[in-house]
PDB file of N, CA, C, O and CB in Angstrom:
ATOM      1  N   UNK A   1      -3.858  -9.868   7.623  1.00  0.00           N
ATOM      2  CA  UNK A   1      -3.055  -8.565   7.465  1.00  0.00           C
ATOM      3  C   UNK A   1      -4.212  -7.429   7.699  1.00  0.00           C
ATOM      4  O   UNK A   1      -5.371  -7.529   7.296  1.00  0.00           O
ATOM      5  CB  UNK A   1      -2.257  -8.437   5.839  1.00  0.00           C
ATOM      6  N   UNK A   2      -3.705  -6.409   8.379  1.00  0.00           N
ATOM      7  CA  UNK A   2      -4.635  -5.313   8.381  1.00  0.00           C
ATOM      8  C   UNK A   2      -4.963  -4.343   7.255  1.00  0.00           C
ATOM      9  O   UNK A   2      -5.832  -3.482   7.392  1.00  0.00           O
ATOM     10  CB  UNK A   2      -4.265  -4.605   9.307  1.00  0.00           C
ATOM     11  N   UNK A   3      -4.229  -4.501   6.099  1.00  0.00           N
ATOM     12  CA  UNK A   3      -4.360  -3.603   4.992  1.00  0.00           C
ATOM     13  C   UNK A   3      -4.704  -4.356   3.863  1.00  0.00           C
ATOM     14  O   UNK A   3      -3.813  -4.419   3.016  1.00  0.00           O
ATOM     15  CB  UNK A   3      -3.172  -2.822   4.736  1.00  0.00           C
ATOM     16  N   UNK A   4      -5.808  -4.978   3.599  1.00  0.00           N
ATOM     17  CA  UNK A   4      -6.072  -5.742   2.502  1.00  0.00           C
ATOM     18  C   UNK A   4      -6.145  -4.806   1.200  1.00  0.00           C
ATOM     19  O   UNK A   4      -5.886  -5.290   0.098  1.00  0.00           O
ATOM     20  CB  UNK A   4      -7.360  -6.528   2.759  1.00  0.00           C
ATOM     21  N   UNK A   5      -6.449  -3.666   1.323  1.00  0.00           N
ATOM     22  CA  UNK A   5      -6.426  -2.734  -0.042  1.00  0.00           C
ATOM     23  C   UNK A   5      -4.981  -2.564  -0.503  1.00  0.00           C
ATOM     24  O   UNK A   5      -4.733  -2.509  -1.707  1.00  0.00           O
ATOM     25  CB  UNK A   5      -7.080  -1.153   0.214  1.00  0.00           C
ATOM     26  N   UNK A   6      -4.179  -2.493   0.266  1.00  0.00           N
ATOM     27  CA  UNK A   6      -2.705  -2.337  -0.095  1.00  0.00           C
ATOM     28  C   UNK A   6      -2.382  -3.657  -0.923  1.00  0.00           C
ATOM     29  O   UNK A   6      -1.776  -3.617  -1.994  1.00  0.00           O
ATOM     30  CB  UNK A   6      -1.690  -2.177   1.310  1.00  0.00           C
ATOM     31  N   UNK A   7      -2.798  -4.721  -0.387  1.00  0.00           N
ATOM     32  CA  UNK A   7      -2.314  -5.990  -1.116  1.00  0.00           C
ATOM     33  C   UNK A   7      -3.156  -6.070  -2.477  1.00  0.00           C
ATOM     34  O   UNK A   7      -2.650  -6.453  -3.532  1.00  0.00           O
ATOM     35  CB  UNK A   7      -2.555  -7.409  -0.149  1.00  0.00           C
ATOM     36  N   UNK A   8      -4.303  -5.727  -2.365  1.00  0.00           N
ATOM     37  CA  UNK A   8      -5.330  -5.708  -3.568  1.00  0.00           C
ATOM     38  C   UNK A   8      -4.717  -4.905  -4.775  1.00  0.00           C
ATOM     39  O   UNK A   8      -4.612  -5.339  -5.922  1.00  0.00           O
ATOM     40  CB  UNK A   8      -6.793  -4.980  -3.111  1.00  0.00           C
ATOM     41  N   UNK A   9      -4.248  -3.399  -4.234  1.00  0.00           N
ATOM     42  CA  UNK A   9      -3.486  -2.749  -5.283  1.00  0.00           C
ATOM     43  C   UNK A   9      -2.270  -3.132  -5.939  1.00  0.00           C
ATOM     44  O   UNK A   9      -1.952  -2.956  -7.115  1.00  0.00           O
ATOM     45  CB  UNK A   9      -3.227  -1.720  -4.893  1.00  0.00           C
ATOM     46  N   UNK A  10      -1.558  -3.749  -4.896  1.00  0.00           N
ATOM     47  CA  UNK A  10      -0.343  -4.328  -5.420  1.00  0.00           C
ATOM     48  C   UNK A  10      -0.685  -5.595  -6.278  1.00  0.00           C
ATOM     49  O   UNK A  10       0.032  -5.727  -7.271  1.00  0.00           O
ATOM     50  CB  UNK A  10       0.629  -4.683  -4.240  1.00  0.00           C
ATOM     51  N   UNK A  11      -1.629  -6.535  -6.084  1.00  0.00           N
ATOM     52  CA  UNK A  11      -1.999  -7.487  -7.020  1.00  0.00           C
ATOM     53  C   UNK A  11      -2.288  -6.825  -8.255  1.00  0.00           C
ATOM     54  O   UNK A  11      -1.614  -7.134  -9.238  1.00  0.00           O
ATOM     55  CB  UNK A  11      -3.100  -8.278  -6.580  1.00  0.00           C
ATOM     56  N   UNK A  12      -3.254  -5.895  -8.363  1.00  0.00           N
ATOM     57  CA  UNK A  12      -3.816  -5.164  -9.347  1.00  0.00           C
ATOM     58  C   UNK A  12      -2.668  -4.646 -10.408  1.00  0.00           C
ATOM     59  O   UNK A  12      -2.697  -4.727 -11.636  1.00  0.00           O
ATOM     60  CB  UNK A  12      -4.599  -4.023  -8.672  1.00  0.00           C
ATOM     61  N   UNK A  13      -1.744  -4.143  -9.640  1.00  0.00           N
ATOM     62  CA  UNK A  13      -0.626  -3.713 -10.484  1.00  0.00           C
ATOM     63  C   UNK A  13       0.405  -4.644 -11.022  1.00  0.00           C
ATOM     64  O   UNK A  13       1.399  -4.387 -11.702  1.00  0.00           O
ATOM     65  CB  UNK A  13       0.044  -2.809  -9.807  1.00  0.00           C
ATOM     66  N   UNK A  14      -0.080  -5.873 -10.536  1.00  0.00           N
ATOM     67  CA  UNK A  14       1.113  -7.087 -10.917  1.00  0.00           C
ATOM     68  C   UNK A  14       2.414  -7.015 -10.450  1.00  0.00           C
ATOM     69  O   UNK A  14       3.431  -7.259 -11.101  1.00  0.00           O
ATOM     70  CB  UNK A  14       1.402  -7.201 -12.356  1.00  0.00           C
ATOM     71  N   UNK A  15       2.330  -6.640  -9.193  1.00  0.00           N
ATOM     72  CA  UNK A  15       3.523  -6.469  -8.113  1.00  0.00           C
ATOM     73  C   UNK A  15       3.531  -7.653  -7.188  1.00  0.00           C
ATOM     74  O   UNK A  15       2.529  -8.155  -6.677  1.00  0.00           O
ATOM     75  CB  UNK A  15       3.359  -5.093  -7.177  1.00  0.00           C
ATOM     76  N   UNK A  16       4.784  -8.044  -7.029  1.00  0.00           N
ATOM     77  CA  UNK A  16       5.153  -8.929  -5.916  1.00  0.00           C
ATOM     78  C   UNK A  16       5.369  -8.095  -4.657  1.00  0.00           C
ATOM     79  O   UNK A  16       5.455  -6.874  -4.781  1.00  0.00           O
ATOM     80  CB  UNK A  16       6.436  -9.753  -6.254  1.00  0.00           C
ATOM     81  N   UNK A  17       5.468  -8.689  -3.403  1.00  0.00           N
ATOM     82  CA  UNK A  17       5.841  -7.937  -2.191  1.00  0.00           C
ATOM     83  C   UNK A  17       7.192  -7.350  -2.477  1.00  0.00           C
ATOM     84  O   UNK A  17       7.438  -6.181  -2.181  1.00  0.00           O
ATOM     85  CB  UNK A  17       5.861  -8.842  -0.883  1.00  0.00           C
ATOM     86  N   UNK A  18       8.080  -8.145  -3.051  1.00  0.00           N
ATOM     87  CA  UNK A  18       9.477  -7.736  -3.358  1.00  0.00           C
ATOM     88  C   UNK A  18       9.619  -6.458  -4.294  1.00  0.00           C
ATOM     89  O   UNK A  18      10.463  -5.588  -4.079  1.00  0.00           O
ATOM     90  CB  UNK A  18      10.188  -8.931  -4.032  1.00  0.00           C
ATOM     91  N   UNK A  19       8.683  -6.422  -5.393  1.00  0.00           N
ATOM     92  CA  UNK A  19       8.555  -5.370  -6.350  1.00  0.00           C
ATOM     93  C   UNK A  19       8.023  -4.070  -5.520  1.00  0.00           C
ATOM     94  O   UNK A  19       8.566  -2.988  -5.748  1.00  0.00           O
ATOM     95  CB  UNK A  19       7.537  -5.834  -7.571  1.00  0.00           C
ATOM     96  N   UNK A  20       6.992  -4.155  -4.580  1.00  0.00           N
ATOM     97  CA  UNK A  20       6.877  -2.885  -3.876  1.00  0.00           C
ATOM     98  C   UNK A  20       7.735  -2.432  -2.965  1.00  0.00           C
ATOM     99  O   UNK A  20       7.839  -1.231  -2.715  1.00  0.00           O
ATOM    100  CB  UNK A  20       5.858  -2.822  -3.303  1.00  0.00           C
ATOM    101  N   UNK A  21       8.476  -3.413  -2.344  1.00  0.00           N
ATOM    102  CA  UNK A  21       9.450  -3.075  -1.397  1.00  0.00           C
ATOM    103  C   UNK A  21      10.514  -2.407  -2.184  1.00  0.00           C
ATOM    104  O   UNK A  21      11.116  -1.483  -1.637  1.00  0.00           O
ATOM    105  CB  UNK A  21       9.952  -4.278  -0.602  1.00  0.00           C
ATOM    106  N   UNK A  22      10.825  -2.744  -3.382  1.00  0.00           N
ATOM    107  CA  UNK A  22      11.825  -2.185  -4.128  1.00  0.00           C
ATOM    108  C   UNK A  22      11.536  -0.738  -4.564  1.00  0.00           C
ATOM    109  O   UNK A  22      12.455   0.074  -4.667  1.00  0.00           O
ATOM    110  CB  UNK A  22      12.061  -3.029  -5.253  1.00  0.00           C
ATOM    111  N   UNK A  23      10.098  -0.379  -4.852  1.00  0.00           N
ATOM    112  CA  UNK A  23       9.487   0.787  -5.256  1.00  0.00           C
ATOM    113  C   UNK A  23       9.835   1.755  -3.981  1.00  0.00           C
ATOM    114  O   UNK A  23      10.228   2.920  -4.043  1.00  0.00           O
ATOM    115  CB  UNK A  23       7.858   0.554  -5.594  1.00  0.00           C
ATOM    116  N   UNK A  24       9.633   1.108  -3.014  1.00  0.00           N
ATOM    117  CA  UNK A  24       9.557   1.994  -1.735  1.00  0.00           C
ATOM    118  C   UNK A  24      10.958   1.999  -0.873  1.00  0.00           C
ATOM    119  O   UNK A  24      11.021   2.429   0.278  1.00  0.00           O
ATOM    120  CB  UNK A  24       8.314   1.412  -0.750  1.00  0.00           C
ATOM    121  N   UNK A  25      12.051   1.468  -1.587  1.00  0.00           N
ATOM    122  CA  UNK A  25      13.394   1.449  -1.065  1.00  0.00           C
ATOM    123  C   UNK A  25      13.615   0.800   0.304  1.00  0.00           C
ATOM    124  O   UNK A  25      14.474   1.131   1.121  1.00  0.00           O
ATOM    125  CB  UNK A  25      13.856   2.794  -1.002  1.00  0.00           C
ATOM    126  N   UNK A  26      12.718  -0.166   0.428  1.00  0.00           N
ATOM    127  CA  UNK A  26      12.850  -1.034   1.813  1.00  0.00           C
ATOM    128  C   UNK A  26      13.013  -2.477   1.346  1.00  0.00           C
ATOM    129  O   UNK A  26      12.875  -2.826   0.174  1.00  0.00           O
ATOM    130  CB  UNK A  26      11.437  -0.914   2.881  1.00  0.00           C
ATOM    131  N   UNK A  27      13.336  -3.338   2.425  1.00  0.00           N
ATOM    132  CA  UNK A  27      13.413  -4.963   2.311  1.00  0.00           C
ATOM    133  C   UNK A  27      12.045  -5.518   2.151  1.00  0.00           C
ATOM    134  O   UNK A  27      11.131  -4.840   2.619  1.00  0.00           O
ATOM    135  CB  UNK A  27      14.081  -5.684   3.654  1.00  0.00           C
ATOM    136  N   UNK A  28      11.729  -6.734   1.517  1.00  0.00           N
ATOM    137  CA  UNK A  28      10.479  -7.431   1.590  1.00  0.00           C
ATOM    138  C   UNK A  28      10.166  -7.690   2.964  1.00  0.00           C
ATOM    139  O   UNK A  28       8.986  -7.781   3.304  1.00  0.00           O
ATOM    140  CB  UNK A  28      10.487  -8.675   0.826  1.00  0.00           C
ATOM    141  N   UNK A  29      11.171  -7.829   3.852  1.00  0.00           N
ATOM    142  CA  UNK A  29      10.822  -8.069   5.434  1.00  0.00           C
ATOM    143  C   UNK A  29      10.089  -6.917   5.935  1.00  0.00           C
ATOM    144  O   UNK A  29       9.040  -6.936   6.578  1.00  0.00           O
ATOM    145  CB  UNK A  29      12.152  -8.255   6.399  1.00  0.00           C
ATOM    146  N   UNK A  30      10.823  -5.834   5.533  1.00  0.00           N
ATOM    147  CA  UNK A  30      10.064  -4.655   6.148  1.00  0.00           C
ATOM    148  C   UNK A  30       8.740  -4.490   5.683  1.00  0.00           C
ATOM    149  O   UNK A  30       7.911  -4.183   6.540  1.00  0.00           O
ATOM    150  CB  UNK A  30      10.728  -3.394   5.911  1.00  0.00           C
ATOM    151  N   UNK A  31       8.360  -4.626   4.520  1.00  0.00           N
ATOM    152  CA  UNK A  31       7.012  -4.423   4.037  1.00  0.00           C
ATOM    153  C   UNK A  31       6.151  -5.542   4.868  1.00  0.00           C
ATOM    154  O   UNK A  31       5.018  -5.226   5.232  1.00  0.00           O
ATOM    155  CB  UNK A  31       6.929  -4.599   2.331  1.00  0.00           C
ATOM    156  N   UNK A  32       6.657  -6.832   5.174  1.00  0.00           N
ATOM    157  CA  UNK A  32       5.785  -7.773   5.943  1.00  0.00           C
ATOM    158  C   UNK A  32       5.665  -7.266   7.190  1.00  0.00           C
ATOM    159  O   UNK A  32       4.537  -7.344   7.675  1.00  0.00           O
ATOM    160  CB  UNK A  32       6.265  -9.161   6.029  1.00  0.00           C
ATOM    161  N   UNK A  33       6.521  -6.764   7.849  1.00  0.00           N
ATOM    162  CA  UNK A  33       6.373  -6.146   9.119  1.00  0.00           C
ATOM    163  C   UNK A  33       5.330  -5.080   9.248  1.00  0.00           C
ATOM    164  O   UNK A  33       4.463  -5.093  10.122  1.00  0.00           O
ATOM    165  CB  UNK A  33       7.595  -5.612   9.487  1.00  0.00           C
ATOM    166  N   UNK A  34       5.471  -4.078   8.252  1.00  0.00           N
ATOM    167  CA  UNK A  34       4.493  -3.189   8.335  1.00  0.00           C
ATOM    168  C   UNK A  34       2.975  -3.475   8.178  1.00  0.00           C
ATOM    169  O   UNK A  34       2.043  -2.910   8.751  1.00  0.00           O
ATOM    170  CB  UNK A  34       4.826  -2.367   7.518  1.00  0.00           C
ATOM    171  N   UNK A  35       2.934  -4.680   7.095  1.00  0.00           N
ATOM    172  CA  UNK A  35       1.771  -5.000   7.139  1.00  0.00           C
ATOM    173  C   UNK A  35       1.077  -5.935   8.374  1.00  0.00           C
ATOM    174  O   UNK A  35      -0.074  -5.889   8.808  1.00  0.00           O
ATOM    175  CB  UNK A  35       1.693  -5.495   5.992  1.00  0.00           C
ATOM    176  N   UNK A  36       2.131  -6.738   8.746  1.00  0.00           N
ATOM    177  CA  UNK A  36       1.635  -7.449  10.088  1.00  0.00           C
ATOM    178  C   UNK A  36       1.428  -6.603  11.360  1.00  0.00           C
ATOM    179  O   UNK A  36       0.651  -7.015  12.222  1.00  0.00           O
ATOM    180  CB  UNK A  36       2.653  -8.516  10.493  1.00  0.00           C
ATOM    181  N   UNK A  37       2.022  -5.554  11.500  1.00  0.00           N
ATOM    182  CA  UNK A  37       1.975  -4.664  12.794  1.00  0.00           C
ATOM    183  C   UNK A  37       1.430  -3.452  12.478  1.00  0.00           C
ATOM    184  O   UNK A  37       1.282  -2.692  13.435  1.00  0.00           O
ATOM    185  CB  UNK A  37       3.322  -4.394  13.450  1.00  0.00           C
ATOM    186  N   UNK A  38       1.058  -3.020  11.299  1.00  0.00           N
ATOM    187  CA  UNK A  38       0.246  -1.816  11.145  1.00  0.00           C
ATOM    188  C   UNK A  38       0.917  -0.511  11.422  1.00  0.00           C
ATOM    189  O   UNK A  38       0.286   0.456  11.847  1.00  0.00           O
ATOM    190  CB  UNK A  38      -0.889  -1.907  11.995  1.00  0.00           C
ATOM    191  N   UNK A  39       2.471  -0.484  11.128  1.00  0.00           N
ATOM    192  CA  UNK A  39       3.005   0.715  11.505  1.00  0.00           C
ATOM    193  C   UNK A  39       3.687   1.167  10.175  1.00  0.00           C
ATOM    194  O   UNK A  39       4.910   1.027  10.176  1.00  0.00           O
ATOM    195  CB  UNK A  39       3.967   0.589  12.775  1.00  0.00           C
ATOM    196  N   UNK A  40       3.094   1.715   8.971  1.00  0.00           N
ATOM    197  CA  UNK A  40       3.638   1.936   7.723  1.00  0.00           C
ATOM    198  C   UNK A  40       3.944   3.505   8.066  1.00  0.00           C
ATOM    199  O   UNK A  40       3.091   4.227   8.583  1.00  0.00           O
ATOM    200  CB  UNK A  40       2.597   1.545   6.370  1.00  0.00           C
ATOM    201  N   UNK A  41       5.236   3.942   7.726  1.00  0.00           N
ATOM    202  CA  UNK A  41       5.576   5.451   7.858  1.00  0.00           C
ATOM    203  C   UNK A  41       4.815   6.128   6.834  1.00  0.00           C
ATOM    204  O   UNK A  41       4.583   5.605   5.744  1.00  0.00           O
ATOM    205  CB  UNK A  41       7.133   5.797   7.684  1.00  0.00           C
ATOM    206  N   UNK A  42       4.362   7.454   7.211  1.00  0.00           N
ATOM    207  CA  UNK A  42       3.757   8.282   6.441  1.00  0.00           C
ATOM    208  C   UNK A  42       4.302   8.458   4.989  1.00  0.00           C
ATOM    209  O   UNK A  42       3.520   8.374   4.042  1.00  0.00           O
ATOM    210  CB  UNK A  42       3.739   9.415   7.113  1.00  0.00           C
ATOM    211  N   UNK A  43       5.534   8.683   4.811  1.00  0.00           N
ATOM    212  CA  UNK A  43       6.308   8.900   3.764  1.00  0.00           C
ATOM    213  C   UNK A  43       5.990   7.647   2.693  1.00  0.00           C
ATOM    214  O   UNK A  43       5.804   7.767   1.482  1.00  0.00           O
ATOM    215  CB  UNK A  43       7.819   9.024   4.274  1.00  0.00           C
ATOM    216  N   UNK A  44       5.981   6.523   3.411  1.00  0.00           N
ATOM    217  CA  UNK A  44       5.791   5.196   2.482  1.00  0.00           C
ATOM    218  C   UNK A  44       4.453   5.185   2.171  1.00  0.00           C
ATOM    219  O   UNK A  44       4.207   4.843   1.014  1.00  0.00           O
ATOM    220  CB  UNK A  44       6.171   3.758   3.156  1.00  0.00           C
ATOM    221  N   UNK A  45       3.389   5.499   2.968  1.00  0.00           N
ATOM    222  CA  UNK A  45       2.112   5.596   2.401  1.00  0.00           C
ATOM    223  C   UNK A  45       1.797   6.634   1.415  1.00  0.00           C
ATOM    224  O   UNK A  45       1.052   6.356   0.475  1.00  0.00           O
ATOM    225  CB  UNK A  45       1.269   5.719   3.366  1.00  0.00           C
ATOM    226  N   UNK A  46       2.278   7.762   1.540  1.00  0.00           N
ATOM    227  CA  UNK A  46       2.340   8.745   0.392  1.00  0.00           C
ATOM    228  C   UNK A  46       3.014   8.206  -0.841  1.00  0.00           C
ATOM    229  O   UNK A  46       2.512   8.493  -1.928  1.00  0.00           O
ATOM    230  CB  UNK A  46       3.078  10.002   0.812  1.00  0.00           C
ATOM    231  N   UNK A  47       4.125   7.437  -0.795  1.00  0.00           N
ATOM    232  CA  UNK A  47       4.703   6.938  -1.919  1.00  0.00           C
ATOM    233  C   UNK A  47       3.610   5.757  -2.738  1.00  0.00           C
ATOM    234  O   UNK A  47       3.428   5.689  -3.954  1.00  0.00           O
ATOM    235  CB  UNK A  47       6.158   6.302  -1.399  1.00  0.00           C
ATOM    236  N   UNK A  48       3.064   5.009  -1.819  1.00  0.00           N
ATOM    237  CA  UNK A  48       2.183   3.900  -2.323  1.00  0.00           C
ATOM    238  C   UNK A  48       1.117   4.557  -3.004  1.00  0.00           C
ATOM    239  O   UNK A  48       0.736   4.219  -4.124  1.00  0.00           O
ATOM    240  CB  UNK A  48       1.625   2.951  -1.214  1.00  0.00           C
ATOM    241  N   UNK A  49       0.523   5.702  -2.193  1.00  0.00           N
ATOM    242  CA  UNK A  49      -0.766   6.364  -2.870  1.00  0.00           C
ATOM    243  C   UNK A  49      -0.546   6.929  -4.117  1.00  0.00           C
ATOM    244  O   UNK A  49      -1.486   7.022  -4.907  1.00  0.00           O
ATOM    245  CB  UNK A  49      -1.359   7.457  -2.072  1.00  0.00           C
ATOM    246  N   UNK A  50       0.687   7.363  -4.436  1.00  0.00           N
ATOM    247  CA  UNK A  50       1.191   7.826  -5.847  1.00  0.00           C
ATOM    248  C   UNK A  50       1.468   6.808  -6.776  1.00  0.00           C
ATOM    249  O   UNK A  50       1.289   6.949  -7.986  1.00  0.00           O
ATOM    250  CB  UNK A  50       2.414   8.595  -5.773  1.00  0.00           C
ATOM    251  N   UNK A  51       1.938   5.696  -6.200  1.00  0.00           N
ATOM    252  CA  UNK A  51       2.244   4.455  -6.978  1.00  0.00           C
ATOM    253  C   UNK A  51       1.052   3.826  -7.636  1.00  0.00           C
ATOM    254  O   UNK A  51       0.981   3.450  -8.806  1.00  0.00           O
ATOM    255  CB  UNK A  51       2.873   3.431  -6.090  1.00  0.00           C
ATOM    256  N   UNK A  52      -0.008   3.758  -6.577  1.00  0.00           N
ATOM    257  CA  UNK A  52      -1.245   3.179  -7.036  1.00  0.00           C
ATOM    258  C   UNK A  52      -2.390   3.933  -7.430  1.00  0.00           C
ATOM    259  O   UNK A  52      -3.485   3.461  -7.736  1.00  0.00           O
ATOM    260  CB  UNK A  52      -1.663   2.419  -6.153  1.00  0.00           C
ATOM    261  N   UNK A  53      -2.011   5.340  -7.398  1.00  0.00           N
ATOM    262  CA  UNK A  53      -2.942   6.391  -8.096  1.00  0.00           C
ATOM    263  C   UNK A  53      -4.315   6.237  -7.165  1.00  0.00           C
ATOM    264  O   UNK A  53      -5.426   6.172  -7.691  1.00  0.00           O
ATOM    265  CB  UNK A  53      -3.237   6.008  -9.921  1.00  0.00           C
ATOM    266  N   UNK A  54      -4.120   6.188  -5.752  1.00  0.00           N
ATOM    267  CA  UNK A  54      -5.325   6.289  -5.093  1.00  0.00           C
ATOM    268  C   UNK A  54      -4.955   6.904  -3.478  1.00  0.00           C
ATOM    269  O   UNK A  54      -3.815   7.035  -3.031  1.00  0.00           O
ATOM    270  CB  UNK A  54      -6.067   4.739  -5.138  1.00  0.00           C
ATOM    271  N   UNK A  55      -6.073   7.190  -2.852  1.00  0.00           N
ATOM    272  CA  UNK A  55      -5.822   7.859  -1.406  1.00  0.00           C
ATOM    273  C   UNK A  55      -5.290   6.957  -0.512  1.00  0.00           C
ATOM    274  O   UNK A  55      -5.245   5.730  -0.602  1.00  0.00           O
ATOM    275  CB  UNK A  55      -7.076   8.410  -0.729  1.00  0.00           C
ATOM    276  N   UNK A  56      -4.881   7.706   0.386  1.00  0.00           N
ATOM    277  CA  UNK A  56      -4.203   7.013   1.654  1.00  0.00           C
ATOM    278  C   UNK A  56      -5.196   6.483   2.469  1.00  0.00           C
ATOM    279  O   UNK A  56      -5.026   5.453   3.121  1.00  0.00           O
ATOM    280  CB  UNK A  56      -3.344   7.962   2.544  1.00  0.00           C
ATOM    281  N   UNK A  57      -6.347   7.208   2.466  1.00  0.00           N
ATOM    282  CA  UNK A  57      -7.484   6.752   3.196  1.00  0.00           C
ATOM    283  C   UNK A  57      -8.023   5.416   2.621  1.00  0.00           C
ATOM    284  O   UNK A  57      -8.464   4.572   3.402  1.00  0.00           O
ATOM    285  CB  UNK A  57      -8.560   7.826   3.179  1.00  0.00           C
ATOM    286  N   UNK A  58      -8.004   5.185   1.243  1.00  0.00           N
ATOM    287  CA  UNK A  58      -8.453   3.976   0.781  1.00  0.00           C
ATOM    288  C   UNK A  58      -7.422   3.088   1.064  1.00  0.00           C
ATOM    289  O   UNK A  58      -7.833   1.959   1.333  1.00  0.00           O
ATOM    290  CB  UNK A  58      -8.827   3.972  -0.594  1.00  0.00           C
ATOM    291  N   UNK A  59      -6.251   3.226   1.091  1.00  0.00           N
ATOM    292  CA  UNK A  59      -5.342   2.187   1.428  1.00  0.00           C
ATOM    293  C   UNK A  59      -5.310   1.774   3.044  1.00  0.00           C
ATOM    294  O   UNK A  59      -4.722   0.807   3.528  1.00  0.00           O
ATOM    295  CB  UNK A  59      -3.943   2.670   0.945  1.00  0.00           C
ATOM    296  N   UNK A  60      -6.003   2.645   3.655  1.00  0.00           N
ATOM    297  CA  UNK A  60      -6.087   2.122   5.167  1.00  0.00           C
ATOM    298  C   UNK A  60      -7.378   1.967   5.392  1.00  0.00           C
ATOM    299  O   UNK A  60      -7.847   2.093   6.523  1.00  0.00           O
ATOM    300  CB  UNK A  60      -5.505   3.034   6.289  1.00  0.00           C
ATOM    301  N   UNK A  61      -8.115   1.668   4.315  1.00  0.00           N
ATOM    302  CA  UNK A  61      -9.644   1.362   4.412  1.00  0.00           C
ATOM    303  C   UNK A  61     -10.459   2.358   5.298  1.00  0.00           C
ATOM    304  O   UNK A  61     -11.357   1.967   6.043  1.00  0.00           O
ATOM    305  CB  UNK A  61      -9.859  -0.093   5.022  1.00  0.00           C
ATOM    306  N   UNK A  62     -10.082   3.714   5.170  1.00  0.00           N
ATOM    307  CA  UNK A  62     -10.910   4.764   5.720  1.00  0.00           C
ATOM    308  C   UNK A  62     -11.909   5.222   4.804  1.00  0.00           C
ATOM    309  O   UNK A  62     -12.814   5.978   5.156  1.00  0.00           O
ATOM    310  CB  UNK A  62     -10.132   5.875   6.137  1.00  0.00           C
ATOM    311  N   UNK A  63     -11.785   4.825   3.739  1.00  0.00           N
ATOM    312  CA  UNK A  63     -12.988   5.156   2.592  1.00  0.00           C
ATOM    313  C   UNK A  63     -13.161   3.904   1.866  1.00  0.00           C
ATOM    314  O   UNK A  63     -12.232   3.389   1.245  1.00  0.00           O
ATOM    315  CB  UNK A  63     -12.600   6.414   1.422  1.00  0.00           C
ATOM    316  N   UNK A  64     -14.541   3.313   1.942  1.00  0.00           N
ATOM    317  CA  UNK A  64     -15.012   2.130   1.339  1.00  0.00           C
ATOM    318  C   UNK A  64     -14.848   2.058  -0.097  1.00  0.00           C
ATOM    319  O   UNK A  64     -14.291   1.065  -0.565  1.00  0.00           O
ATOM    320  CB  UNK A  64     -16.332   1.947   1.640  1.00  0.00           C
ATOM    321  N   UNK A  65     -15.272   3.006  -0.874  1.00  0.00           N
ATOM    322  CA  UNK A  65     -15.468   2.818  -2.077  1.00  0.00           C
ATOM    323  C   UNK A  65     -14.133   3.338  -3.062  1.00  0.00           C
ATOM    324  O   UNK A  65     -13.811   4.521  -3.168  1.00  0.00           O
ATOM    325  CB  UNK A  65     -16.773   3.478  -2.313  1.00  0.00           C
ATOM    326  N   UNK A  66     -13.552   2.384  -3.639  1.00  0.00           N
ATOM    327  CA  UNK A  66     -12.100   2.494  -4.304  1.00  0.00           C
ATOM    328  C   UNK A  66     -12.436   3.485  -5.556  1.00  0.00           C
ATOM    329  O   UNK A  66     -11.577   4.338  -5.779  1.00  0.00           O
ATOM    330  CB  UNK A  66     -11.397   0.829  -4.865  1.00  0.00           C
ATOM    331  N   UNK A  67     -13.488   3.473  -6.326  1.00  0.00           N
ATOM    332  CA  UNK A  67     -13.532   4.512  -7.375  1.00  0.00           C
ATOM    333  C   UNK A  67     -13.577   5.988  -6.969  1.00  0.00           C
ATOM    334  O   UNK A  67     -13.097   6.862  -7.692  1.00  0.00           O
ATOM    335  CB  UNK A  67     -14.680   4.265  -8.179  1.00  0.00           C
ATOM    336  N   UNK A  68     -14.185   6.251  -5.760  1.00  0.00           N
ATOM    337  CA  UNK A  68     -14.259   7.571  -5.320  1.00  0.00           C
ATOM    338  C   UNK A  68     -12.835   8.087  -4.833  1.00  0.00           C
ATOM    339  O   UNK A  68     -12.713   9.296  -4.635  1.00  0.00           O
ATOM    340  CB  UNK A  68     -15.313   7.655  -4.215  1.00  0.00           C
ATOM    341  N   UNK A  69     -12.022   7.452  -4.680  1.00  0.00           N
ATOM    342  CA  UNK A  69     -10.647   7.559  -4.297  1.00  0.00           C
ATOM    343  C   UNK A  69      -9.501   7.788  -5.428  1.00  0.00           C
ATOM    344  O   UNK A  69      -8.331   8.067  -5.166  1.00  0.00           O
ATOM    345  CB  UNK A  69     -10.363   6.334  -3.581  1.00  0.00           C
ATOM    346  N   UNK A  70     -10.040   7.622  -6.731  1.00  0.00           N
ATOM    347  CA  UNK A  70      -9.149   7.782  -7.776  1.00  0.00           C
ATOM    348  C   UNK A  70      -8.912   9.127  -8.069  1.00  0.00           C
ATOM    349  O   UNK A  70      -9.888   9.877  -8.037  1.00  0.00           O
ATOM    350  CB  UNK A  70      -9.563   7.137  -8.889  1.00  0.00           C
ATOM    351  N   UNK A  71      -7.753   9.613  -8.362  1.00  0.00           N
ATOM    352  CA  UNK A  71      -7.474  11.268  -8.695  1.00  0.00           C
ATOM    353  C   UNK A  71      -7.940  11.295  -9.947  1.00  0.00           C
ATOM    354  O   UNK A  71      -7.925  12.345 -10.589  1.00  0.00           O
ATOM    355  CB  UNK A  71      -5.861  11.900  -8.660  1.00  0.00           C
TER     356      UNK A  71
END
């Protein structure tokens, strides 16, 4: 999967893929497709960033240090 930080944050939050999908208003299959194909809509990235309290750059692995991304 191209976005291990998204999965790491989801796990830290104690969420399943189904839980994440529910928070984002999509199906589990949609989340799997985004993760497999790397085409997550910007609005959903913003929502994940808010949900996990981290930057979009961190979620997409553009920033290496998780702690520096916390708000």
